[in-house]
N, C-alpha and C positions, 0 to 999 in steps of 0.2 A: 113448813113450806114444802110444796111438792118437789119431788126430785127433779133436778135440772135435766132437760133433754140432752142426751149425748150428742156431741157434734164432731164433725170431721173437718180438719183444716186442709185445704188443697188449693193450689194455684192462687194463693192470696185471699181465698174466700173461706168462710166458715159455713158449712151446710150440715143439716141434720142427717143422721144415719139413714132414716127412711127415705129421705130425698135422694141421698147418694145411691141407695139400692135401686130406686126407681130409675135414676139416670143410667145406671149400669145396665138395667134390664132393657131400657129403650135402646141403648147402644148395641146390645147383643141382638135385639130384634131387628134393628136396622142392618146390622152386619149379616145376619142370617138371610134377610130379604135380599140384600145385595148379592150374596153368594148364590142364592137360588136363581136370581135373574141371570147371573153370569153362566151358571150351569144350564139353565133353560135355553139361553142363547146358543151355547156350545152344542147342546143336544139338537136344537133346531138346525144348526149349520151341518151337523153330522147327518141328520135325516135328509136334508136337501142334497148333500153330497152323494149319499147312497142312492137317492132317487134319480139324480142326474146320471150316475154310473149305470143304473139299471136301464134308463132310457137309451143311453149310448149303446149298451149291450144289445138291447132289443132292436135298435136300428141296424146294427151290424149284422145281427142274425137274420133280419128280414132281407137284407141285401144278399147275404150268402144263400138263403133259401130261394130267393128269386132267380139267382144264377143257376142253381142246381135244377130248379123246376123247368127253366127254359132250355137247358142243355142236356139233361139226362134223358135216357131212352128206356131204361128198364128198372127204375126204382119205384117202389110203392110209397104211399104217403108216410108210413111209419119209418121207412128207410131214409126218406128225405129229411125228416125231422131229426133222426139220429145222426145222419151225416152232417147236417147243419151244425148241431151241437159239437160234434167231434172236430170239424174244421175250425170252429171258433175256439174251442178249448185248446187244441194242439197249437194253433197259431199264437195264442196268448202265452202258452207254456214256453215256446221257443223264440218268441219275439218276431214272428212273421206278421205281415199284413195278410189277413185271411184271403184277400183277393189274389195275392201272389200264390198261395197254396192252391187255390182253385185254378189258376192259370197253368200250374204244373199238371194238375189232374186233367185239364182239358187237352193239353198237348200230348200227354202220355196215353190217355185212354178214351178221350171224348166222353167221359163220364159213364163208360160201359163197365159195369162191375165185374163182368165175366170175361173181359178182354184178356187175350193171351197172345204174346208176341211170338215171332218165329225163333226167339232165343229162350222161350219158356217163362218170360216175365208175366206176372198175373195181376189182375185186378185194377182198381182205379189208378194207383200210382205205379203200376207195373213193377212189382217186386219179384225178384227171382226167389224161389224157395230156399236156396242156400243162404242168400243174404237175409231173407226174412227170419229164418231159423236162428242165425247168429245174432241178429238185432234183438229178437225176442229174448234170447238167453241173457244177453248183456243188459237189456233194459228191464228185466224182471217181468216180462210179459209172457203169459201162458202160450205155449206152442203145441198144437195137437195135430199138426200136419199142414201140408201146402194148401189144401182146399180152404183153410181159414182165410187165405188171401183173397177169396172171392167175397168175403164179408167187408162191405165198404168201411165200416167203422174200424175194424181191425187193420185193414190195409192202410188206411190213412194214418193211424197211430204209428205203424212201422215206417211208412214212407216219410212222415214228418220228422221222425227221429233220425232216419238215415240222411235226409237232406241237411238237418241241423249239424250232424257229425261232420259232413263234408264241408260245410261252411266253416266250422271250427278248424278243420285240418288245413284247408287251402287258404283261409283268411281272405278270400276273394269270392264275392257272390257269383260272378260269371264263371269262374273256374269251377266252383261247386256245382253250378247248374250243368256245365259240360260233363263233369265227373258223374253226376247222377245219370246221365244218358249214356256216356261213353264208357264209364267204369273208372274207378279210382286209379287202378294200376296203369291203364293206357293213358289216362290224362297226365299222370306224373311222368311217364316215359316221354311223352311229347314235350312237356315243359322242360325236362332235363336236356333233351336233344334240340331244344329251341325250334321244334316243328310247330307250324300254325295249328291252333285248335279250331275245330269246326264251329262255325258261327250260326248256322241255320237253326239249330235247336234252341240256342239261347235267344235268338231273335224272335222265334215263335212264342216262347214263354213270355218274354217281355212285351211283345205285341198284344198277346192275350190279356196280360195284366193291365196294360194301358187301356185296352178296349173295355175291360170290366170297370175300371175306374171312371171312364168317361160315360159309359152307358148306364151303369147302375149306382155309382156313388157320387155322381155329379162332378 
């Protein structure tokens, strides 16, 4: 008599080994297909998320660029593009709304890259060379002299860092804005002696910020 076909007893059933192997293979194929579908769905969601993030970034940069183009007076097309990217990057680094940073630039220099104040502050965000040199040293940013402050990208990098440090030190946005204009030492002196802080500069920055939001960002 021919040899009996080997069988496997499972779950109260007796099935042949070849059938069992086929069932296992079907189960493995179904499991792999399910895993592929889950992975494919996850990858598609990641792709959609990245695309949405890229669209948001592009929209923000277009708004920044529109403001700079409308208000600047002496920047070339290449400088506008570099400044747009710098404002966006530095804002994300320190948690600013880019329009807030643009409002500070507007009040400080009206977007004139070679602006110089009567106290020697230079460039878009009106950095004093002594402050800029110290910030560059502590921030690991190359410093090759005060005339670098006329470079819009360089100036905004230092100005953004300085404003961020003031916000951390004062733990109050309005006090930090005052200190950016009045100086940290004088602002602290007035706070200690309970003297009123000047309001005009803060109001001009916040007014410019709100104007940008209404006109350019809807």
